[in-house]
C-alpha positions as CSV (number, residue, x, y, z in Angstrom):
1,M,20.5,-17.2,8.3
2,N,16.8,-17.7,8.7
3,N,14.8,-19.8,6.2
4,V,11.5,-18.7,7.7
5,I,11.7,-15.2,6.2
6,V,11.2,-16.5,2.6
7,L,8.0,-18.4,3.5
8,P,5.7,-15.4,3.1
9,L,6.9,-15.2,-0.5
10,L,6.9,-19.0,-1.2
11,I,3.4,-19.7,0.2
12,P,1.4,-17.6,-2.2
13,L,3.7,-18.7,-5.1
14,V,3.0,-22.3,-4.5
15,T,-0.7,-21.7,-3.8
16,A,-1.0,-19.7,-7.1
17,V,0.5,-22.6,-9.1
18,L,-1.8,-25.2,-7.4
19,L,-4.8,-23.0,-8.1
20,I,-4.1,-23.1,-11.8
21,F,-5.1,-26.8,-11.8
22,C,-8.4,-26.4,-10.1
23,A,-9.8,-23.3,-11.9
24,K,-13.3,-24.8,-12.4
25,N,-13.8,-25.8,-8.8
26,I,-14.7,-22.5,-7.2
27,R,-15.3,-23.9,-3.7
28,L,-11.9,-25.5,-3.6
29,Q,-10.2,-22.4,-4.8
30,R,-11.8,-20.4,-2.0
31,W,-10.7,-22.8,0.7
32,M,-7.2,-23.1,-0.7
33,S,-6.8,-19.3,-0.9
34,A,-8.2,-18.8,2.6
35,I,-6.0,-21.4,4.2
36,S,-2.9,-20.1,2.4
37,V,-3.5,-16.5,3.6
38,A,-4.3,-17.6,7.1
39,L,-1.1,-19.7,7.3
40,N,0.9,-16.8,6.0
41,V,-0.5,-14.5,8.6
42,L,0.8,-16.9,11.3
43,V,4.2,-17.0,9.6
44,A,4.3,-13.2,9.4
45,L,3.5,-12.9,13.1
46,F,6.3,-15.2,13.9
47,I,8.7,-13.1,11.8
48,V,7.7,-9.9,13.6
49,Y,8.3,-11.7,16.9
50,Q,11.7,-13.0,15.7
51,V,12.8,-9.6,14.5
52,D,11.7,-8.1,17.8
53,S,13.5,-10.6,20.0
54,E,16.6,-11.4,17.8
55,G,17.1,-8.4,15.5
56,I,17.2,-8.1,11.8
57,Q,16.9,-11.5,10.0
58,T,18.7,-12.3,6.7
59,L,18.6,-15.2,4.3
60,H,21.4,-15.8,1.7
61,M,19.9,-17.9,-1.1
62,G,22.2,-20.8,-2.1
63,G,24.7,-19.9,0.6
64,W,26.2,-17.1,-1.5
65,L,27.3,-14.3,0.8
66,P,26.5,-10.7,-0.2
67,P,27.1,-8.8,-2.3
68,H,27.3,-11.7,-4.8
69,G,24.2,-13.7,-4.0
70,I,20.5,-13.1,-3.6
71,V,19.6,-11.9,-0.1
72,F,16.3,-11.5,1.7
73,V,16.2,-9.2,4.7
74,A,13.5,-8.9,7.3
75,D,14.0,-5.8,9.4
76,M,11.0,-4.5,11.5
77,L,9.8,-2.3,8.6
78,A,9.6,-5.2,6.2
79,A,8.2,-7.5,8.8
80,L,5.4,-5.1,9.8
81,L,4.5,-4.4,6.1
82,V,4.3,-8.1,5.3
83,L,2.0,-8.7,8.2
84,M,-0.3,-5.8,7.4
85,T,-0.3,-6.9,3.7
86,L,-1.6,-10.3,4.7
87,L,-4.2,-9.0,7.1
88,V,-5.5,-6.7,4.4
89,A,-5.3,-9.5,1.8
90,A,-7.4,-11.7,4.1
91,A,-10.1,-9.1,4.3
92,C,-10.1,-8.5,0.6
93,L,-10.3,-12.2,-0.1
94,F,-13.3,-12.7,2.2
95,Y,-15.0,-9.8,0.6
96,A,-14.3,-11.2,-2.9
97,F,-15.9,-14.6,-2.1
98,R,-19.4,-13.3,-2.7
99,S,-18.8,-10.1,-4.6
100,I,-16.3,-10.8,-7.4
101,G,-18.6,-13.1,-9.4
102,E,-18.3,-16.7,-10.5
103,E,-17.2,-15.8,-14.0
104,R,-14.1,-14.1,-12.7
105,E,-13.5,-16.8,-10.1
106,K,-13.4,-19.4,-13.0
107,H,-10.9,-17.3,-14.9
108,Y,-8.1,-17.5,-12.4
109,F,-9.0,-14.6,-10.1
110,Y,-7.5,-16.4,-7.0
111,T,-4.4,-17.4,-9.0
112,F,-3.6,-13.8,-9.9
113,F,-4.5,-12.7,-6.4
114,Q,-1.8,-15.0,-4.9
115,F,0.8,-14.0,-7.5
116,L,0.1,-10.3,-6.7
117,L,0.7,-11.1,-3.0
118,A,3.9,-12.8,-3.9
119,G,5.1,-9.7,-5.8
120,V,4.2,-7.3,-3.0
121,I,5.7,-9.4,-0.2
122,G,8.8,-10.1,-2.3
123,S,9.3,-6.3,-2.8
124,F,9.2,-5.8,1.0
125,L,11.7,-8.6,1.8
126,T,14.3,-8.4,-1.0
127,G,17.7,-6.9,-0.2
128,D,18.7,-6.5,-3.8
129,L,17.6,-3.8,-6.3
130,F,17.3,-6.1,-9.3
131,N,15.2,-8.5,-7.3
132,L,13.0,-5.6,-6.3
133,F,12.5,-5.0,-10.1
134,V,11.6,-8.7,-10.5
135,C,9.1,-8.6,-7.7
136,F,7.6,-5.3,-9.0
137,E,7.0,-7.0,-12.4
138,V,5.3,-10.1,-10.8
139,M,3.1,-7.7,-8.9
140,L,2.3,-5.6,-12.0
141,I,1.6,-8.5,-14.4
142,S,-0.8,-9.9,-11.8
143,S,-2.5,-6.4,-11.5
144,Y,-2.9,-6.2,-15.3
145,A,-4.9,-9.4,-15.2
146,L,-7.0,-8.4,-12.2
147,I,-7.9,-5.0,-13.7
148,V,-9.0,-6.5,-17.1
149,L,-10.7,-9.6,-15.6
150,G,-14.3,-9.3,-16.7
151,G,-13.6,-7.7,-20.0
152,T,-15.9,-4.6,-19.9
153,K,-15.2,-1.7,-22.2
154,R,-14.1,0.5,-19.4
155,Q,-11.8,-2.1,-18.0
156,L,-10.1,-2.7,-21.3
157,R,-9.6,1.1,-21.8
158,E,-8.2,1.7,-18.4
159,T,-6.0,-1.4,-18.5
160,L,-4.2,-0.1,-21.6
161,K,-3.5,3.2,-19.9
162,Y,-2.3,1.4,-16.7
163,M,-0.1,-1.0,-18.7
164,L,1.5,1.8,-20.8
165,I,2.4,3.9,-17.7
166,N,3.9,0.9,-15.9
167,I,5.8,-0.3,-19.0
168,I,7.4,3.2,-19.2
169,S,8.2,3.2,-15.5
170,S,9.6,-0.4,-15.7
171,T,11.8,0.6,-18.6
172,L,13.2,3.5,-16.6
173,F,13.7,1.2,-13.7
174,V,15.9,-1.1,-15.7
175,A,17.8,1.8,-17.1
176,A,18.4,3.2,-13.5
177,V,19.5,-0.2,-12.3
178,A,21.9,-0.5,-15.2
179,Y,23.4,2.9,-14.7
180,L,23.8,2.3,-10.9
181,Y,25.5,-1.0,-11.4
182,G,27.8,0.5,-14.0
183,T,28.7,3.3,-11.6
184,V,29.3,1.4,-8.4
185,G,29.4,-2.3,-9.4
186,T,26.8,-3.8,-7.1
187,L,23.0,-4.0,-6.6
188,N,22.9,-5.3,-3.0
189,M,21.2,-2.5,-1.1
190,A,23.5,-2.7,2.0
191,H,26.6,-2.8,-0.2
192,L,25.2,0.0,-2.4
193,S,25.0,2.2,0.7
194,L,28.7,1.7,1.4
195,R,29.8,2.2,-2.3
196,V,27.7,5.3,-2.7
197,A,29.3,6.7,0.4
198,E,32.8,5.9,-0.9
199,V,32.4,7.6,-4.2
200,Q,30.2,10.4,-2.7
201,Q,26.6,11.1,-3.8
202,E,27.2,13.7,-6.4
203,G,27.2,14.1,-10.2
204,I,26.0,11.0,-12.0
205,L,24.8,9.4,-8.7
206,S,22.5,12.3,-8.0
207,V,21.0,11.9,-11.5
208,I,20.5,8.2,-10.9
209,G,18.9,9.0,-7.6
210,I,16.4,11.3,-9.3
211,L,15.7,8.7,-12.0
212,F,14.8,6.2,-9.2
213,L,12.6,8.8,-7.7
214,I,10.7,9.3,-10.9
215,V,10.3,5.5,-11.3
216,F,9.0,4.9,-7.8
217,A,6.8,8.1,-7.9
218,L,5.1,6.8,-11.0
219,K,4.4,3.5,-9.3
220,A,3.3,5.1,-6.0
221,G,1.1,7.8,-7.7
222,L,3.2,10.6,-6.1
223,F,2.6,13.7,-8.2
224,L,2.5,11.6,-11.4
225,F,-0.9,10.1,-10.4
226,F,-2.9,11.0,-13.5
227,W,-3.4,7.3,-14.3
228,L,-4.6,6.3,-10.9
229,P,-8.2,7.6,-10.5
230,G,-9.4,6.1,-13.7
231,S,-7.5,2.8,-13.6
232,Y,-8.5,2.0,-10.0
233,N,-12.1,2.8,-10.8
234,A,-12.4,0.1,-13.5
235,P,-12.2,-3.2,-11.6
236,P,-14.6,-4.6,-9.0
237,A,-14.5,-3.2,-5.4
238,A,-12.6,-6.2,-4.0
239,V,-9.7,-5.6,-6.5
240,T,-9.7,-1.9,-6.0
241,A,-9.5,-2.4,-2.2
242,L,-6.5,-4.6,-2.7
243,F,-4.9,-2.1,-5.1
244,G,-5.6,1.0,-3.0
245,A,-4.2,-0.7,0.1
246,L,-1.1,-2.3,-1.3
247,L,0.2,-1.2,-4.7
248,T,0.9,2.4,-4.1
249,K,2.5,1.4,-0.7
250,V,5.0,-0.7,-2.5
251,G,6.2,2.4,-4.5
252,L,6.3,4.4,-1.3
253,Y,8.3,1.7,0.5
254,A,10.8,1.7,-2.4
255,I,11.2,5.5,-2.0
256,I,11.7,5.1,1.8
257,R,14.2,2.3,1.4
258,T,16.1,3.9,-1.4
259,F,16.5,7.3,0.1
260,T,17.1,6.3,3.7
261,L,19.6,3.5,2.9
262,I,21.3,4.2,-0.5
263,F,21.0,7.9,-1.4
264,Y,20.8,9.4,2.1
265,H,24.2,11.0,2.2
266,E,23.0,14.3,0.6
267,T,19.6,15.0,1.9
268,G,19.0,18.5,0.6
269,G,18.2,18.3,-3.1
270,I,16.3,15.0,-3.6
271,H,14.3,15.4,-0.3
272,M,13.4,18.9,-1.3
273,I,12.0,17.5,-4.6
274,I,10.1,14.8,-2.6
275,G,8.6,17.6,-0.5
276,W,7.4,19.6,-3.5
277,M,5.9,16.5,-5.0
278,A,4.2,15.7,-1.7
279,A,2.7,19.2,-1.5
280,A,1.4,19.1,-5.1
281,T,0.0,15.5,-4.6
282,M,-1.9,16.5,-1.5
283,I,-3.4,19.6,-3.1
284,L,-4.3,18.1,-6.4
285,G,-5.6,14.9,-4.8
286,G,-7.7,17.0,-2.3
287,L,-9.2,19.1,-5.1
288,G,-10.2,15.9,-7.0
289,A,-11.7,14.3,-3.9
290,V,-13.8,17.4,-3.3
291,A,-14.8,18.0,-6.9
292,Y,-16.3,14.6,-7.8
293,K,-19.7,13.2,-6.8
294,D,-19.0,9.6,-7.8
295,I,-18.0,7.4,-4.8
296,G,-15.3,5.6,-6.8
297,R,-13.6,8.8,-7.9
298,V,-13.8,10.3,-4.4
299,L,-12.2,7.3,-2.8
300,N,-9.5,7.0,-5.4
301,Y,-8.5,10.7,-5.0
302,N,-8.2,10.0,-1.2
303,I,-5.5,7.4,-2.1
304,V,-3.7,10.2,-3.8
305,I,-4.0,12.5,-0.7
306,S,-2.5,9.8,1.6
307,V,0.3,9.1,-0.8
308,G,1.2,12.8,-0.7
309,F,1.0,12.9,3.1
310,I,3.3,9.8,3.5
311,A,5.8,11.4,1.1
312,F,5.7,14.5,3.3
313,G,6.9,12.3,6.2
314,I,9.7,10.9,4.0
315,A,10.8,14.4,2.9
316,S,11.2,15.7,6.5
317,V,13.9,13.1,7.3
318,S,13.7,13.3,11.0
319,E,13.3,10.6,13.7
320,A,9.8,11.7,14.5
321,S,8.7,12.0,10.9
322,L,10.1,8.6,9.9
323,N,8.6,6.9,12.9
324,G,5.3,8.6,12.0
325,T,5.7,7.5,8.3
326,V,5.9,3.9,9.3
327,F,3.0,4.1,11.7
328,Y,0.8,6.0,9.2
329,L,1.8,3.6,6.3
330,L,0.5,0.6,8.3
331,H,-2.7,2.5,9.3
332,D,-3.3,3.6,5.7
333,M,-3.1,0.1,4.4
334,A,-5.9,-1.1,6.7
335,A,-8.0,2.1,6.5
336,K,-7.9,2.3,2.7
337,A,-8.9,-1.4,2.4
338,L,-11.8,-0.8,4.8
339,L,-12.8,2.3,2.9
340,F,-13.0,0.6,-0.4
341,I,-14.7,-2.5,0.9
342,L,-17.4,-0.2,2.5
343,G,-17.6,1.8,-0.7
344,G,-18.3,-1.4,-2.7
345,M,-21.0,-2.3,-0.2
346,I,-22.6,1.1,-0.5
347,I,-22.6,0.9,-4.3
348,T,-24.1,-2.6,-4.2
349,S,-26.8,-1.6,-1.7
350,A,-27.7,1.6,-3.6
351,G,-27.4,0.2,-7.1
352,T,-25.4,3.3,-8.2
353,A,-22.1,5.0,-7.6
354,K,-23.5,8.5,-7.9
355,L,-24.1,10.3,-4.7
356,G,-27.0,12.3,-6.1
357,E,-29.0,9.1,-6.6
358,M,-28.4,7.8,-3.1
359,G,-29.8,8.5,0.3
360,G,-31.4,6.9,3.4
361,L,-29.1,3.9,3.6
362,I,-28.5,4.3,7.3
363,K,-32.0,2.9,7.9
364,R,-31.3,-0.4,6.2
365,Y,-27.6,-0.7,6.6
366,P,-26.6,0.9,9.9
367,W,-23.5,-1.2,10.3
368,I,-22.1,-0.1,7.0
369,G,-22.8,3.5,7.8
370,W,-21.2,3.6,11.2
371,M,-18.2,1.6,10.0
372,F,-17.7,4.1,7.2
373,F,-17.9,6.9,9.8
374,I,-15.2,5.2,11.8
375,A,-13.0,4.8,8.7
376,L,-13.6,8.5,7.9
377,L,-12.5,9.6,11.4
378,A,-9.4,7.4,11.2
379,L,-8.3,8.8,7.9
380,V,-8.8,12.4,9.1
381,G,-6.6,11.5,12.2
382,I,-9.2,11.8,15.0
383,P,-8.1,10.2,18.3
384,P,-8.2,7.5,19.5
385,L,-8.2,5.9,16.0
386,S,-5.2,4.6,14.1
387,G,-4.5,7.7,12.0
388,F,-3.9,10.0,14.9
389,L,-0.4,9.1,16.1
390,G,1.1,8.8,12.7
391,K,-0.2,12.2,11.6
392,V,1.0,13.9,14.8
393,L,4.5,12.4,14.4
394,I,4.8,13.4,10.8
395,L,3.6,16.9,11.5
396,Q,5.9,17.1,14.5
397,G,8.9,16.0,12.3
398,G,7.9,18.5,9.6
399,L,7.8,21.4,12.1
400,Q,11.1,20.3,13.7
401,E,12.8,20.5,10.3
402,G,11.3,23.9,9.5
403,H,8.9,22.7,6.9
404,Y,6.1,25.0,8.0
405,W,4.4,25.4,4.6
406,L,4.4,21.6,4.1
407,S,3.0,21.0,7.5
408,G,0.2,23.5,6.7
409,I,-0.6,21.7,3.5
410,G,-0.6,18.4,5.5
411,L,-3.2,19.9,7.9
412,L,-5.2,21.3,4.9
413,S,-5.2,17.8,3.3
414,S,-6.9,16.4,6.4
415,L,-9.7,18.9,6.1
416,L,-10.1,18.0,2.4
417,V,-10.3,14.3,3.4
418,L,-12.9,15.2,6.0
419,Y,-15.0,17.2,3.6
420,S,-14.9,14.7,0.8
421,L,-15.8,11.7,3.0
422,I,-18.4,13.5,5.0
423,K,-19.9,14.3,1.6
424,V,-20.1,10.6,0.8
425,F,-21.4,9.7,4.3
426,M,-24.2,12.4,4.2
427,G,-25.1,11.7,0.6
428,A,-25.3,7.9,0.9
429,F,-26.7,7.4,4.4
430,W,-28.9,10.4,5.2
431,G,-31.8,12.1,3.4
432,D,-34.6,10.4,1.6
433,S,-34.3,6.9,0.2
434,P,-35.2,6.6,-3.6
435,A,-38.5,4.8,-4.2
436,R,-36.9,2.2,-6.5
437,R,-34.6,0.9,-3.7
438,E,-37.5,0.6,-1.2
439,Q,-38.9,-2.1,-3.6
440,Q,-35.6,-3.9,-4.2
441,P,-33.6,-4.3,-1.0
442,V,-30.2,-5.8,-1.5
443,K,-28.7,-8.5,0.7
444,I,-25.1,-7.9,1.6
445,P,-23.1,-11.2,2.1
446,R,-21.9,-12.1,5.6
447,T,-18.4,-12.4,4.3
448,A,-18.4,-8.8,3.3
449,Y,-19.5,-7.8,6.7
450,G,-16.9,-10.0,8.2
451,A,-14.1,-8.4,6.1
452,A,-15.3,-4.9,7.0
453,I,-15.6,-5.7,10.8
454,G,-12.2,-7.2,10.9
455,L,-10.5,-4.1,9.3
456,T,-12.6,-1.8,11.5
457,L,-11.2,-3.6,14.6
458,I,-7.7,-3.2,13.3
459,V,-8.2,0.5,12.8
460,I,-9.7,0.9,16.3
461,L,-7.1,-1.3,18.1
462,M,-4.1,0.4,16.3
463,G,-5.4,3.6,17.8
464,V,-6.3,2.5,21.3
465,G,-3.1,0.4,21.5
466,S,-1.0,3.0,19.7
467,E,1.7,2.9,22.5
468,W,2.1,-0.8,22.0
469,V,2.1,-0.6,18.2
470,Y,4.6,2.3,18.4
471,S,7.1,0.1,20.3
472,Y,7.3,-1.9,17.0
473,T,7.1,0.9,14.5
474,S,9.8,2.8,16.4
475,Q,12.2,-0.1,15.8
476,A,11.5,0.2,12.1
477,G,12.1,4.0,12.3
478,A,15.4,3.3,14.1
479,V,16.7,1.4,11.1
480,L,15.6,4.2,8.8
481,T,17.4,6.8,10.8
482,D,20.6,4.7,11.3
483,P,21.3,2.7,8.1
484,S,24.3,1.0,9.7
485,L,21.9,-1.3,11.6
486,Y,20.7,-2.7,8.2
487,I,24.2,-2.7,6.6
488,N,25.8,-4.6,9.5
489,A,23.0,-7.2,9.7
490,V,23.4,-8.0,6.0
491,L,27.1,-7.7,5.4
492,K,28.5,-9.1,8.7
493,E,26.8,-12.5,8.3
């Protein structure tokens, strides 16, 4: 047992409750939020160290042993995702300090921010499917509030669509959980793995597995992503950066955990479906990113492309592809947060989101321009930045498993990312500067620069130190390829 592993969940929950009582004191809210996230980063670093030195950590709430009680599990995958979540959250928080607006800050922005963190972190650490549903709902309810906060017409319209999609997926989630419990009599993930193996993954269990795939695909934006570009384009850039970096990754994590731990016995059918969904997602996301000339839309469709590429790694089900999936997942969290923070800074400095009305920003904002260029190269997978090793491993795994067509689409998606983001870089930073902006220069807050520089350093260091990072991500991949490591850690306590 290890009580420390529940702290990353408890710290934002306690902070969120305390922030409710000081809603009008913006300065105090900022300090409390910053201290909470900083403290949580230290806790997450300790958990990563502990998992590295002692192995998978578990906590049985109330002393009830699995499969009867609530269990939290920190293997290396969960530990690394929690750490990256908090690093990204810290950057988004600092960017929000001077960009989100005092009106939103007074209406519980920081409270919902902390509740959302609790939901995301809880989703990564829980070892029980029903508690995964609970953490999903905490995350989603917070995201509803963050999308609509500000009350513009577009926000209200997109919030209704976003809520409707997630209510449908949550209803399907409950149904899938009920069917699974009725079939095997447990919801503990480690115990589920054993019970599914005992009754064999066929018939009703295959149908239940597909139902879970639909639920998590909706939440991740995998193939069923029609809601994502509009919904993520409605809130301010700080909120979009948080959503783009974290929310779809929770859905992808759920797919990874479910189909490498519970429904992994028959890898043909469901993984073939994931592969087709990944291919369609990369192609359609790429077409959307290339077609639009609005920065928000271009960046949102780049989220879709990365979701498809990560799903490609899941579908290949090889040691190399799963190691690459973990590495690329961590990279994409940092790189997407950086991309959206820089996108918000570009829109603020230009006074518009339309590329046709921009130009010449490199003269006034060279730091923003070159950080955007670094983020662009990282997302394409250019060495020595963070996206390179993950892409290479995923493509290697795909080729090893004979998924040549899927590997080709993965390479094509990188070219579409390159084209779409170069289009933004050239349109925003080069060419002639509009006369109206020459007369009204915009000052970008230091906190925004600090957030972007911090994430840029993470993207660079993950690439330059990829061998060191891989020593951790390969431990996560080992648990995915050998589920008995997870099962033994949970059930043999």
